[in-house]
MMTF fields as JSON, N, C-alpha, C and O atoms, coordinates in Angstrom:
{
  "mmtfVersion": "1.0.0",
  "mmtfProducer": "UNKNOWN",
  "numBonds": 279,
  "numAtoms": 280,
  "numGroups": 70,
  "numChains": 1,
  "numModels": 1,
  "chainsPerModel": [1],
  "groupsPerChain": [70],
  "chainIdList": ["A"],
  "bondAtomList": [4, 2, 8, 6, 12, 10, 16, 14, 20, 18, 24, 22, 28, 26, 32, 30, 36, 34, 40, 38, 44, 42, 48, 46, 52, 50, 56, 54, 60, 58, 64, 62, 68, 66, 72, 70, 76, 74, 80, 78, 84, 82, 88, 86, 92, 90, 96, 94, 100, 98, 104, 102, 108, 106, 112, 110, 116, 114, 120, 118, 124, 122, 128, 126, 132, 130, 136, 134, 140, 138, 144, 142, 148, 146, 152, 150, 156, 154, 160, 158, 164, 162, 168, 166, 172, 170, 176, 174, 180, 178, 184, 182, 188, 186, 192, 190, 196, 194, 200, 198, 204, 202, 208, 206, 212, 210, 216, 214, 220, 218, 224, 222, 228, 226, 232, 230, 236, 234, 240, 238, 244, 242, 248, 246, 252, 250, 256, 254, 260, 258, 264, 262, 268, 266, 272, 270, 276, 274],
  "bondOrderList": [1, 1, 1, 1, 1, 1, 1, 1, 1, 1, 1, 1, 1, 1, 1, 1, 1, 1, 1, 1, 1, 1, 1, 1, 1, 1, 1, 1, 1, 1, 1, 1, 1, 1, 1, 1, 1, 1, 1, 1, 1, 1, 1, 1, 1, 1, 1, 1, 1, 1, 1, 1, 1, 1, 1, 1, 1, 1, 1, 1, 1, 1, 1, 1, 1, 1, 1, 1, 1],
  "groupList": [{"groupName": "MET", "atomNameList": ["N", "CA", "C", "O"], "elementList": ["N", "C", "C", "O"], "formalChargeList": [0, 0, 0, 0], "bondAtomList": [1, 0, 2, 1, 3, 2], "bondOrderList": [1, 1, 2], "singleLetterCode": "M", "chemCompType": "L-PEPTIDE LINKING"}, {"groupName": "ALA", "atomNameList": ["N", "CA", "C", "O"], "elementList": ["N", "C", "C", "O"], "formalChargeList": [0, 0, 0, 0], "bondAtomList": [1, 0, 2, 1, 3, 2], "bondOrderList": [1, 1, 2], "singleLetterCode": "A", "chemCompType": "L-PEPTIDE LINKING"}, {"groupName": "SER", "atomNameList": ["N", "CA", "C", "O"], "elementList": ["N", "C", "C", "O"], "formalChargeList": [0, 0, 0, 0], "bondAtomList": [1, 0, 2, 1, 3, 2], "bondOrderList": [1, 1, 2], "singleLetterCode": "S", "chemCompType": "L-PEPTIDE LINKING"}, {"groupName": "ILE", "atomNameList": ["N", "CA", "C", "O"], "elementList": ["N", "C", "C", "O"], "formalChargeList": [0, 0, 0, 0], "bondAtomList": [1, 0, 2, 1, 3, 2], "bondOrderList": [1, 1, 2], "singleLetterCode": "I", "chemCompType": "L-PEPTIDE LINKING"}, {"groupName": "GLN", "atomNameList": ["N", "CA", "C", "O"], "elementList": ["N", "C", "C", "O"], "formalChargeList": [0, 0, 0, 0], "bondAtomList": [1, 0, 2, 1, 3, 2], "bondOrderList": [1, 1, 2], "singleLetterCode": "Q", "chemCompType": "L-PEPTIDE LINKING"}, {"groupName": "PRO", "atomNameList": ["N", "CA", "C", "O"], "elementList": ["N", "C", "C", "O"], "formalChargeList": [0, 0, 0, 0], "bondAtomList": [1, 0, 2, 1, 3, 2], "bondOrderList": [1, 1, 2], "singleLetterCode": "P", "chemCompType": "L-PEPTIDE LINKING"}, {"groupName": "LYS", "atomNameList": ["N", "CA", "C", "O"], "elementList": ["N", "C", "C", "O"], "formalChargeList": [0, 0, 0, 0], "bondAtomList": [1, 0, 2, 1, 3, 2], "bondOrderList": [1, 1, 2], "singleLetterCode": "K", "chemCompType": "L-PEPTIDE LINKING"}, {"groupName": "PHE", "atomNameList": ["N", "CA", "C", "O"], "elementList": ["N", "C", "C", "O"], "formalChargeList": [0, 0, 0, 0], "bondAtomList": [1, 0, 2, 1, 3, 2], "bondOrderList": [1, 1, 2], "singleLetterCode": "F", "chemCompType": "L-PEPTIDE LINKING"}, {"groupName": "GLU", "atomNameList": ["N", "CA", "C", "O"], "elementList": ["N", "C", "C", "O"], "formalChargeList": [0, 0, 0, 0], "bondAtomList": [1, 0, 2, 1, 3, 2], "bondOrderList": [1, 1, 2], "singleLetterCode": "E", "chemCompType": "L-PEPTIDE LINKING"}, {"groupName": "ASP", "atomNameList": ["N", "CA", "C", "O"], "elementList": ["N", "C", "C", "O"], "formalChargeList": [0, 0, 0, 0], "bondAtomList": [1, 0, 2, 1, 3, 2], "bondOrderList": [1, 1, 2], "singleLetterCode": "D", "chemCompType": "L-PEPTIDE LINKING"}, {"groupName": "ARG", "atomNameList": ["N", "CA", "C", "O"], "elementList": ["N", "C", "C", "O"], "formalChargeList": [0, 0, 0, 0], "bondAtomList": [1, 0, 2, 1, 3, 2], "bondOrderList": [1, 1, 2], "singleLetterCode": "R", "chemCompType": "L-PEPTIDE LINKING"}, {"groupName": "GLY", "atomNameList": ["N", "CA", "C", "O"], "elementList": ["N", "C", "C", "O"], "formalChargeList": [0, 0, 0, 0], "bondAtomList": [1, 0, 2, 1, 3, 2], "bondOrderList": [1, 1, 2], "singleLetterCode": "G", "chemCompType": "PEPTIDE LINKING"}, {"groupName": "THR", "atomNameList": ["N", "CA", "C", "O"], "elementList": ["N", "C", "C", "O"], "formalChargeList": [0, 0, 0, 0], "bondAtomList": [1, 0, 2, 1, 3, 2], "bondOrderList": [1, 1, 2], "singleLetterCode": "T", "chemCompType": "L-PEPTIDE LINKING"}, {"groupName": "TRP", "atomNameList": ["N", "CA", "C", "O"], "elementList": ["N", "C", "C", "O"], "formalChargeList": [0, 0, 0, 0], "bondAtomList": [1, 0, 2, 1, 3, 2], "bondOrderList": [1, 1, 2], "singleLetterCode": "W", "chemCompType": "L-PEPTIDE LINKING"}, {"groupName": "VAL", "atomNameList": ["N", "CA", "C", "O"], "elementList": ["N", "C", "C", "O"], "formalChargeList": [0, 0, 0, 0], "bondAtomList": [1, 0, 2, 1, 3, 2], "bondOrderList": [1, 1, 2], "singleLetterCode": "V", "chemCompType": "L-PEPTIDE LINKING"}, {"groupName": "LEU", "atomNameList": ["N", "CA", "C", "O"], "elementList": ["N", "C", "C", "O"], "formalChargeList": [0, 0, 0, 0], "bondAtomList": [1, 0, 2, 1, 3, 2], "bondOrderList": [1, 1, 2], "singleLetterCode": "L", "chemCompType": "L-PEPTIDE LINKING"}, {"groupName": "TYR", "atomNameList": ["N", "CA", "C", "O"], "elementList": ["N", "C", "C", "O"], "formalChargeList": [0, 0, 0, 0], "bondAtomList": [1, 0, 2, 1, 3, 2], "bondOrderList": [1, 1, 2], "singleLetterCode": "Y", "chemCompType": "L-PEPTIDE LINKING"}, {"groupName": "HIS", "atomNameList": ["N", "CA", "C", "O"], "elementList": ["N", "C", "C", "O"], "formalChargeList": [0, 0, 0, 0], "bondAtomList": [1, 0, 2, 1, 3, 2], "bondOrderList": [1, 1, 2], "singleLetterCode": "H", "chemCompType": "L-PEPTIDE LINKING"}, {"groupName": "CYS", "atomNameList": ["N", "CA", "C", "O"], "elementList": ["N", "C", "C", "O"], "formalChargeList": [0, 0, 0, 0], "bondAtomList": [1, 0, 2, 1, 3, 2], "bondOrderList": [1, 1, 2], "singleLetterCode": "C", "chemCompType": "L-PEPTIDE LINKING"}],
  "groupTypeList": [0, 1, 2, 3, 4, 5, 6, 7, 8, 7, 9, 9, 10, 7, 2, 8, 5, 8, 1, 6, 11, 12, 5, 13, 9, 11, 1, 14, 10, 14, 15, 6, 8, 2, 8, 15, 16, 13, 3, 12, 12, 14, 10, 10, 4, 11, 6, 5, 17, 14, 12, 5, 0, 14, 11, 14, 13, 2, 9, 11, 1, 0, 16, 7, 18, 12, 11, 5, 11, 8],
  "groupIdList": [1, 2, 3, 4, 5, 6, 7, 8, 9, 10, 11, 12, 13, 14, 15, 16, 17, 18, 19, 20, 21, 22, 23, 24, 25, 26, 27, 28, 29, 30, 31, 32, 33, 34, 35, 36, 37, 38, 39, 40, 41, 42, 43, 44, 45, 46, 47, 48, 49, 50, 51, 52, 53, 54, 55, 56, 57, 58, 59, 60, 61, 62, 63, 64, 65, 66, 67, 68, 69, 70],
  "secStructList": [7, 7, 7, 7, 7, 7, 7, 7, 7, 7, 7, 6, 6, 6, 1, 7, 6, 6, 7, 7, 7, 7, 7, 2, 2, 2, 2, 2, 2, 2, 2, 2, 2, 7, 1, 3, 3, 3, 3, 3, 3, 3, 7, 6, 6, 1, 7, 3, 3, 3, 3, 3, 3, 3, 3, 3, 3, 3, 6, 6, 3, 3, 3, 3, 7, 7, 7, 6, 6, 7],
  "xCoordList": [0.842, 0.0, 0.894, 1.777, 0.671, 1.446, 0.907, -0.299, 1.819, 1.363, 0.814, 1.262, -0.14, -0.746, 0.057, 0.358, 0.402, 1.136, 0.184, -0.765, 0.427, -0.457, -0.257, 0.818, -1.279, -1.187, -0.987, -1.58, -0.181, 0.052, 0.293, 0.598, 0.156, 0.529, 1.075, 0.671, 1.974, 2.595, 1.696, 1.019, 1.703, 1.013, 2.044, 3.032, 1.818, 2.777, 3.099, 4.138, 2.241, 2.517, 3.642, 4.253, 3.92, 4.888, 6.02, 6.833, 6.095, 7.1, 7.827, 7.276, 9.051, 9.807, 9.266, 8.831, 9.286, 8.743, 9.399, 8.741, 10.675, 11.38, 11.333, 11.981, 10.581, 10.504, 9.911, 9.005, 10.443, 9.933, 9.651, 10.331, 8.665, 8.307, 9.309, 9.996, 9.384, 10.199, 9.551, 8.346, 10.311, 9.705, 9.098, 9.702, 7.91, 7.202, 8.022, 8.011, 8.723, 9.542, 10.576, 10.844, 11.16, 12.129, 11.474, 12.043, 10.281, 9.555, 9.181, 9.307, 8.726, 8.369, 9.6, 9.516, 10.736, 11.972, 12.315, 12.676, 12.204, 12.497, 11.492, 11.88, 10.211, 9.19, 9.453, 9.315, 9.828, 10.093, 11.316, 11.326, 12.347, 13.605, 13.605, 14.444, 12.697, 12.692, 12.061, 11.26, 12.431, 11.857, 11.092, 10.237, 11.407, 10.766, 10.277, 10.99, 9.061, 8.438, 7.98, 7.622, 7.985, 7.473, 6.093, 5.948, 5.086, 3.698, 3.292, 3.482, 2.741, 2.321, 0.811, 0.258, 0.156, -1.289, -1.563, -0.658, -2.803, -3.217, -4.277, -5.261, -4.066, -5.02, -6.29, -6.308, -7.333, -8.614, -8.468, -9.179, -7.546, -7.339, -6.526, -6.282, -6.107, -5.346, -3.841, -3.089, -3.383, -1.947, -1.381, -2.006, -0.201, 0.41, 0.93, 1.301, 0.947, 1.468, 2.324, 1.869, 3.556, 4.486, 4.999, 5.385, 5.005, 5.496, 6.15, 5.692, 7.216, 7.814, 6.952, 6.398, 6.845, 6.056, 6.748, 7.395, 6.602, 7.047, 5.974, 4.784, 6.376, 5.414, 5.907, 7.048, 5.04, 5.359, 4.778, 3.62, 5.572, 5.09, 4.818, 5.737, 3.577, 3.222, 2.119, 1.174, 2.24, 1.221, 0.841, -0.329, 1.822, 1.585, 0.934, 0.423, 0.95, 0.328, 1.162, 1.909, 1.016, 1.703, 0.775, -0.396, 1.295, 0.507, 1.248, 2.466, 0.518, 1.037, -0.156, -1.304, 0.123, -0.989, -0.692, 0.459, -1.75, -1.637, -2.546, -3.21, -2.568, -3.433, -4.888, -5.19, -5.802, -7.229, -7.704, -8.708, -7.017, -7.438, -6.778, -6.979, -6.009, -5.27, -6.107, -5.648],
  "yCoordList": [-1.177, 0.0, 1.249, 1.38, 2.135, 3.369, 4.37, 4.461, 5.113, 6.115, 7.332, 7.662, 7.977, 9.178, 10.377, 10.511, 11.242, 12.434, 13.457, 13.879, 13.857, 14.856, 16.232, 16.544, 17.028, 18.428, 19.257, 18.961, 20.264, 21.106, 22.532, 22.797, 23.427, 24.818, 25.364, 24.944, 26.28, 26.875, 27.961, 28.679, 28.066, 29.144, 30.255, 30.076, 31.381, 32.496, 32.961, 33.583, 32.676, 33.098, 32.286, 32.73, 31.106, 30.215, 29.789, 28.947, 30.339, 29.925, 31.139, 32.237, 30.913, 31.938, 32.022, 31.01, 33.201, 33.339, 32.399, 31.955, 32.092, 31.228, 29.739, 28.92, 29.386, 27.99, 27.097, 27.496, 25.884, 24.894, 23.609, 23.297, 22.885, 21.631, 20.524, 20.556, 19.56, 18.374, 17.555, 17.311, 17.127, 16.278, 15.022, 14.426, 14.622, 13.512, 12.215, 11.453, 11.959, 10.742, 10.695, 9.627, 11.838, 11.901, 11.655, 10.975, 12.202, 11.995, 10.518, 9.964, 9.883, 8.463, 7.624, 6.685, 7.951, 7.21, 7.263, 6.245, 8.443, 8.587, 7.794, 7.131, 7.851, 7.092, 5.589, 4.886, 5.098, 3.67, 3.213, 2.106, 4.061, 3.672, 3.849, 3.263, 4.632, 4.924, 3.782, 3.011, 3.69, 2.688, 3.341, 2.713, 4.595, 5.328, 6.656, 7.334, 7.018, 8.239, 9.089, 8.557, 10.396, 11.312, 11.752, 12.426, 11.369, 11.698, 12.917, 12.936, 13.917, 15.135, 15.286, 15.202, 15.508, 15.732, 16.946, 17.493, 17.345, 18.439, 17.888, 17.288, 18.095, 17.61, 18.465, 19.55, 17.979, 18.704, 20.122, 21.023, 20.332, 21.66, 22.566, 23.727, 22.041, 22.828, 22.718, 23.362, 21.914, 21.757, 20.704, 19.667, 20.964, 19.96, 18.771, 18.908, 17.618, 16.401, 15.71, 15.482, 15.377, 14.722, 13.457, 13.479, 12.349, 11.099, 10.251, 10.254, 9.523, 8.61, 7.358, 6.867, 6.85, 5.643, 4.788, 5.301, 3.482, 2.559, 2.555, 2.564, 2.54, 2.544, 1.734, 1.271, 1.565, 0.803, 1.533, 1.95, 1.688, 2.208, 0.993, 0.223, 0.802, -0.37, -0.009, 0.699, -0.489, -0.27, 1.193, 1.515, 2.079, 3.488, 4.245, 5.347, 3.661, 4.336, 4.103, 3.13, 5.022, 4.942, 4.308, 4.676, 3.346, 2.68, 2.764, 2.594, 3.023, 2.939, 2.662, 2.884, 2.176, 1.875, 2.398, 2.631, 2.571, 3.018, 2.133, 1.234, 2.386, 1.625, 2.011, 3.042, 1.193, 1.437, 2.76, 3.315, 3.262, 4.51, 5.749, 6.851, 5.588, 6.722, 7.448, 8.425],
  "zCoordList": [0.0, 0.0, 0.0, 0.848, -0.921, -0.987, 0.023, 0.252, 0.616, 1.574, 0.834, -0.264, 1.439, 0.873, 1.337, 2.523, 0.409, 0.78, 1.375, 0.714, 2.612, 3.225, 2.601, 2.089, 2.65, 2.232, 3.489, 4.527, 3.412, 4.575, 4.133, 2.97, 5.057, 4.823, 6.129, 7.213, 6.012, 7.189, 7.76, 7.024, 9.056, 9.753, 9.936, 10.648, 9.307, 9.34, 10.755, 10.971, 11.71, 13.086, 13.717, 14.689, 13.179, 13.802, 12.875, 13.258, 11.682, 10.708, 10.138, 10.057, 9.755, 9.041, 7.61, 7.06, 7.005, 5.648, 4.635, 3.695, 4.812, 3.856, 4.232, 3.579, 5.268, 5.718, 4.634, 3.902, 4.547, 3.594, 4.363, 5.34, 3.922, 4.574, 4.273, 3.252, 5.157, 4.931, 3.825, 3.877, 2.829, 1.792, 2.427, 3.319, 1.972, 2.588, 2.547, 3.513, 1.456, 1.375, 2.491, 3.041, 2.832, 3.927, 5.271, 6.124, 5.47, 6.725, 6.887, 7.979, 5.813, 5.868, 6.193, 6.985, 5.594, 5.871, 7.361, 7.951, 7.967, 9.4, 10.233, 11.195, 9.881, 10.613, 10.538, 11.539, 9.364, 9.19, 9.985, 10.524, 10.061, 10.688, 12.202, 12.885, 12.731, 14.171, 14.959, 14.429, 16.216, 17.112, 18.26, 18.886, 18.527, 19.618, 19.065, 18.325, 19.43, 18.918, 20.087, 21.138, 19.918, 20.933, 20.483, 19.464, 21.241, 20.923, 21.753, 22.969, 21.101, 21.771, 21.647, 20.551, 22.771, 22.796, 23.68, 24.31, 23.713, 24.588, 25.535, 25.1, 26.826, 27.824, 27.815, 27.233, 28.45, 28.472, 28.997, 28.552, 29.946, 30.52, 29.593, 29.92, 28.441, 27.485, 27.661, 26.929, 28.621, 28.855, 27.907, 27.687, 27.344, 26.466, 27.277, 28.443, 26.64, 27.248, 26.2, 25.079, 26.55, 25.639, 26.303, 27.472, 25.561, 26.122, 25.035, 23.892, 25.375, 24.392, 24.257, 25.241, 23.042, 22.804, 21.757, 20.844, 21.903, 20.869, 19.795, 20.109, 18.539, 17.46, 16.285, 16.268, 15.299, 14.094, 12.896, 12.921, 11.853, 10.578, 9.703, 9.423, 9.267, 8.466, 7.485, 7.835, 6.272, 5.237, 5.086, 4.882, 5.185, 4.937, 6.088, 5.894, 7.286, 8.438, 9.694, 9.795, 10.649, 11.93, 12.951, 13.04, 13.731, 14.758, 16.088, 16.139, 17.147, 18.507, 19.409, 19.023, 20.611, 21.5, 22.912, 23.281, 23.674, 25.057, 25.914, 25.399, 27.183, 28.079, 27.913, 27.312, 28.442, 28.279, 28.896, 28.449, 29.89, 30.523, 29.946, 30.457, 28.912, 28.329, 27.298, 26.707]
}
């Protein structure tokens, strides 16, 4: 299964005018080769939460799992 290239645009409030996106093929290569990923979410109170997780890139998608209460 081929991966779908996402569409993106930069938010001028957080990017330099000359910023360019990482080519998708390069991002996929890093995802495939990595064994540990940093997952970032936002809690209900609006606070960010970052945690390392083991994951797998398979069939063009990223998979990771957490506990039932997460």
